[in-house]
C-alpha positions as CSV (number, residue, x, y, z in Angstrom):
1,M,11.6,-36.1,-26.1
2,I,13.5,-38.1,-27.7
3,P,13.5,-42.1,-28.2
4,V,15.8,-43.9,-24.8
5,C,17.3,-47.6,-25.2
6,V,16.8,-49.1,-21.7
7,F,19.4,-52.4,-21.4
8,D,19.8,-55.0,-18.9
9,S,16.8,-54.0,-17.0
10,P,13.3,-55.5,-15.7
11,T,11.0,-53.4,-17.8
12,Q,9.0,-52.8,-13.8
13,D,12.1,-50.6,-13.3
14,V,12.1,-48.5,-15.1
15,R,9.2,-46.0,-14.9
16,P,7.7,-42.7,-16.2
17,G,9.1,-39.9,-14.1
18,A,12.8,-41.7,-13.3
19,I,15.5,-39.4,-14.0
20,V,18.1,-39.7,-16.5
21,V,21.8,-39.0,-15.7
22,N,24.3,-39.0,-18.1
23,S,28.2,-40.3,-18.4
24,S,29.4,-37.4,-16.6
25,G,26.6,-37.7,-13.9
26,K,24.5,-34.8,-14.5
27,E,20.7,-35.3,-14.6
28,C,19.7,-35.1,-18.1
29,G,15.6,-34.9,-17.8
30,K,13.4,-37.6,-17.1
31,V,11.2,-40.2,-18.3
32,R,8.1,-40.0,-19.4
33,S,6.7,-43.2,-21.2
34,V,8.6,-46.9,-20.9
35,F,7.1,-49.7,-23.1
36,G,9.4,-53.3,-23.1
37,P,13.4,-51.9,-23.4
38,R,12.0,-48.9,-25.1
39,A,11.6,-45.1,-23.4
40,L,10.8,-41.6,-24.3
41,G,12.7,-39.3,-22.4
42,L,12.2,-35.7,-21.9
43,L,16.1,-34.5,-22.6
44,R,18.0,-32.0,-22.7
45,I,20.3,-32.4,-26.4
46,D,23.4,-31.0,-25.2
47,D,24.0,-33.2,-22.4
48,V,23.1,-36.8,-23.7
49,V,23.5,-36.7,-27.9
50,G,26.7,-38.4,-28.6
51,K,27.6,-38.9,-24.5
52,G,27.8,-42.2,-24.8
53,K,26.2,-44.5,-22.0
54,M,23.4,-43.2,-19.4
55,E,22.0,-44.2,-15.9
56,I,18.2,-44.5,-15.0
57,Q,17.7,-43.7,-11.3
58,V,14.4,-44.0,-9.2
59,E,15.2,-42.7,-6.3
60,E,18.6,-41.5,-6.5
61,T,19.5,-46.0,-7.2
62,K,20.6,-46.4,-10.6
63,V,18.2,-49.0,-12.0
64,A,19.1,-49.9,-15.7
65,D,21.7,-48.5,-18.2
66,A,20.1,-46.9,-21.0
67,E,21.4,-44.7,-24.9
68,T,19.7,-42.3,-26.7
69,Y,19.7,-41.8,-30.6
70,I,17.8,-39.5,-33.2
71,P,15.8,-41.7,-34.8
72,P,15.5,-41.3,-38.5
73,W,11.7,-39.5,-37.8
74,W,13.5,-36.5,-35.9
75,P,12.1,-33.1,-37.6
76,T,14.9,-32.0,-40.6
77,S,14.3,-28.4,-38.7
78,S,16.5,-29.2,-35.6
79,D,18.8,-31.4,-38.0
80,A,21.5,-27.6,-37.1
81,V,20.7,-28.2,-33.4
82,V,21.6,-32.1,-33.2
83,H,24.6,-31.6,-35.3
84,Q,26.0,-28.2,-33.2
85,A,25.1,-30.9,-29.8
86,V,27.2,-34.3,-31.3
87,T,29.6,-31.2,-32.7
88,R,30.1,-29.6,-29.8
89,N,30.8,-32.8,-28.0
90,E,33.1,-34.8,-30.1
91,R,35.1,-31.8,-29.6
92,A,34.7,-31.6,-25.8
93,S,35.6,-35.4,-25.4
94,T,38.2,-35.9,-27.7
95,K,40.7,-33.9,-25.4
96,D,41.5,-36.7,-23.2
97,G,42.0,-38.7,-26.1
98,S,37.9,-40.7,-25.2
99,T,36.0,-41.5,-28.3
100,V,32.4,-40.7,-28.6
101,V,30.0,-43.3,-30.0
């Protein structure tokens, strides 16, 4: 489970079970709960950390833009995994000159 910030969408459009798609168009998990502009998603870390904007889809229709972030309460034991994901994604994205946020 990882926090997701939801942008530009009425809260009722984003609901549990919605699909999260990364900027490459890859399905990377699902929304599990929503509270206002915040959500929790069961997402594959390698597919979302450092990949920039994502979108949330319901029935294959985009309902919101979103981003994920690593919160300060994230378990220390996974720091290495998160660091590896960010480093791997930065290396992949810099080949085409784009910047990872």
